[in-house]
N, C-alpha and C positions, 0 to 999 in steps of 0.2 A: 900783264900776266907773266908768270915765270915759267919757263920750260926747263925740262931736265937737261943737265949738261952732258958732255960726251963721256965724262968719267964716271957717271952715275954715282957720284959721291953724295951721300945723304946730306941734305941741306936742312939745317935746323931752322925752325920757324923763328923769325925775328921781326922786329918792328922798326921801320925806317922813318926818320923824321926829315921832311923836305921843307926847306925854308923858302918862302915866297916873299915877293916885294910888296905884298899887300900890307897896308898899314897895320892890320890886326892879324897876327899869325894864327893859323889854325892847324891843328894836328889831324892827319888822316891816317888811319890804320889800314895797312895793306896786308892781307894774309899771305904767308909763304907756305907753299905746299911742299911737303917732304914725301918723296917716293920711296917705296921699299925696293931695295935692289933685287929682291927675289921675285917681285911681281912681274908678270908677263902681260904685255899689253893685249887687250882683248881684240881679236880679229873682228873686223867689220864684216858681217855676213853679206855674201853676194846674193843679190835678188835674182832668182832664176825666173825668166819670163814664162808664164803659163800659156797654154794653148788658148787661143781666142774662143770665146763662147760662140756656139752656133747661132747664126743669124736666123731669126724666126721668119719662115716663109709665109706670107699671108695666104689664108685659105679662101678659095672662092666660095662664097655663100650664095646659094641660089635664091634669088628673090622670088617669093611665092607669087604665083599669078592669081590675082583676085578675080573670081568668077562673079559676074554681076548676079545678084539675087533678084528673082522675079517678084515683082511687087504685086500682091493680090489686091485687087480693088474690091472693096465690099459693095455688094449689090443690095440695095434696099428691098426688103420683102414686105409684102402686105401683112399687117398685123392680123392674127387670128383671134377671134373672140373666144375666150375660154369660158365655158359655162360655169357659173357659180354653183358648187355642189349644194344640193338641197339636204338639209339635215333630216334624217329619218330616225325617229325615236325608236329605241329598242322595244321589242315586244314585252308587254306586261306579263310577268311570270304568273302562271296559273297557281293560285294558292292550293297547297296540298291539304286535302280534307283531313280533319282531325279524326283519329281513330276513336270510334265510339265504344266505350267499355262500361259495363255495369258491374256492380260489386257482387251480386248474387242473383240467381233465378230460382223460382220454386219448381219442384218436381215431385212426382209420386211414383213409388216403386210399383212395378207391374204385378200381375197376379202370380207370377212364378217366383217372386222374390229376387234378390240380387246378392252376389258375393262381393264384398269389399276387399280390395287388394292393396298391398303396400305401394305399388307403382302402376303406371298405365300399361299393363300387359298381363296376360294370363300366366306368365312365367313367375310373377312375383307371388310371395306368400299371401295366404288369406289373412285378413284382419278380423272380420266378423261377417255375419249374414244379416241382411236387411229383410225384414218381414214384408209380406205382400201388402200393398196399398198404404205403405208408410210414407208420410210426408217428409221430404228432405229438402235441403238447400244445396244448389249447385254453385260452387264458388270459383271454379277454374276448369280448364280443359287442356288436353294435350294439343300437339300441332295439328292433328287431323280432326279433332272433335269427336273421335270414337270413344275416348275415355274422358270422364269428368270427375273432378274432385268434389266429393260430397260430404256434407255435414248434416246431421250427425246421427249416429246409430243410437239404439236404446241405452247403450252404455257410454254414450257421449264420445264416440270415436269418429275420426274422419279418415277418409281413404278414397281410393279410386274405384269407380264402378263404370261398367259399360253404359254408354249413353242411352242405348235402346232399352235398358232395364229400368231407367228412371225418366220416363217421358215428361217433358215440361207441360205445365198447364197453369192457367190462371195468372199469367204474368202481364204486367203493363210496363211500358217504357216511358221515361221522362220526356219532357217537351223538346229537348235538344237531340232526340234520336233522329236518324235519317228518315226522310219521308217514305212511308210505305214499308217500314221495317217490321219484320215478324217478331213480336215480343217473345214467342216461344221458340227461340233459336239459340243454340249454344254458342254461336259465333260471337255473341256480345260478351261472353265471359273472357277474362284475362287468361293468357297462356301461363302454364305452370310446368316447369321442367321436372323430370323424374327425380326422385331422391338421389342425392350424390353418393351416399354410402352404399346404395344397392347396385350401382352400376347400370349400364344401358342394356336393354334387352338384345339378344342376338338377332341379327338380320338374316332373312332367308336368302339363299344364293340366287343370283339372277339366272333365269333359264334363258338359254340362247334362243334366238328366233328360229322358228320351224323345227323346234325340238319338243317332242311330246313324250315324256316318260309315262309309265303305267298310270300314275296318278293324274295325268293329263292325256287322256286317250286321243284327243284331237284338239284343234285350235279353239273349240268351244268349251273346253274343259269338261267334256262328257266322258265318264268312265264306263259307260255301258252302251249297248246298241239296242234299238227298239225291237229287233228281230234278227234271227239267224239269216245271213245273206243267202239267197237262193241262187243256185247255179243256173246259168243260161243254157246249159247243155241238156239235151234229152237223148236217151239211147234209142236207136232205131233197129239195133240188133237184139232181138229178144233172147237169143241163145248165143252165148259167147263161144265162138269156135276155138278149138284147142288143137294143138299138135302134140305128138308124143314127147317132144323135147322143146326147150325154149327156142324162141325165134332168134336167129343169129344175125340177120340182116335187117336194115330198116325196111318198112313197108312203103311201097310205091303204088300209085293208082294209075290205071289206064282206063280207056273207055269201057273195057269189058270186065275188069276185076281189080281187086286189091291183091298185090303179089308180095310175098315175103318168103325167105328161106329159113327152115327150121333145123335145129341141131340133130333131128332124126334123119337128115340126109335128103329131105324132100323140099321141093319148091312148091308152095301152095298158091292157089288162086281162089279168092272169095268174091261173091257177088257184092257190089257196092250197096245195093238196096237193103238186103236183109242179112248179109254175112254167110249165106250158104256156101259150102265148099263147091267150087266148080271142077277143079282137078288138082292133082298133085303129081310131081315128077321127080324121080331120083336118079336120073341118068347123069350124074356128076361125079368126078373123081376125087374131089376134096371139098372141105367145108367152104361155104360162101358167106363171108361176113361183110362184104361190100354191097351197097344198094345196087340192084339191077338198073339198067337203062332201057327205056321203052321208046319206040318210034312206030307209030301206027300199030300194026298187029305184031311187030317184032319185039322180042325181049332179048337183051344182051347182058351176059353175066361173066364175071371173072372169079375163079375160086382161089383159095389160099395156096394151091399147089402150082399156080402159074398157068392154068388152063383157062381159055376163053370160050364162051358158048354163045350161040345165037339160035333162039327157038322162036317159032311162030305160034301165036295164040289164035287158033282157029275157032 
């Protein structure tokens, strides 16, 4: 290698030929490096030693203490015989009886005749009048059986009539009727609702229990009494004793008489048996409106003027 000289003179790149003693000469090219006189050699950086890394201190890891587990020993138990469930068949449903209905029943208008209505109530308009003893056919009923739908009038009209006005007669029931059924009963007729266009009849208001308006004089719905109630009192004083003024105090009774004070200023005593006047006394300074008090033969009074009296009934 070629190093720079002391004069730092630029050296041109050249090729040198070196002769060898080898039998066959070979040419070797050596590169010549030319340095720029203005270039400054690069300083080699000084490696500053770094602080040593901290040495890891081993951490003492506590070794877990293994607690021995208690081993449960299975104890053989005697097998219990489980009874085999017995199959119980469900109860056989009771068949619902078929509702028995007939298409129509025969009836006859009673002797008073009957009024045919548009609906099953007396509030509906009249359709026509059925003559007495007229044979009709009952083809339906309302929910209560009080009204029946009847056919037909003399002018071939149908309508509602009270059941009691067209009693049933001469009916027979088919073989599939319930045993012992009455053939002359409107219950076998089909139910028929009131006409839709006419509306439902008004319902009567419910009367509260123990309430009896004048139309219901008592709980038996009796609006009259069999006789005028008689008083259990009888008068034993044939002559009504009177004072000159109204009595001011309540009457009290002693063994000897009935005592009361009158507005005429007198204290009166009457016999209990027949009401005869025994005596009267006016030795009082003011009106007495409070009831006297009696003890044995003594009578005690207080007037409205603040005076008190004690008199003896001899």
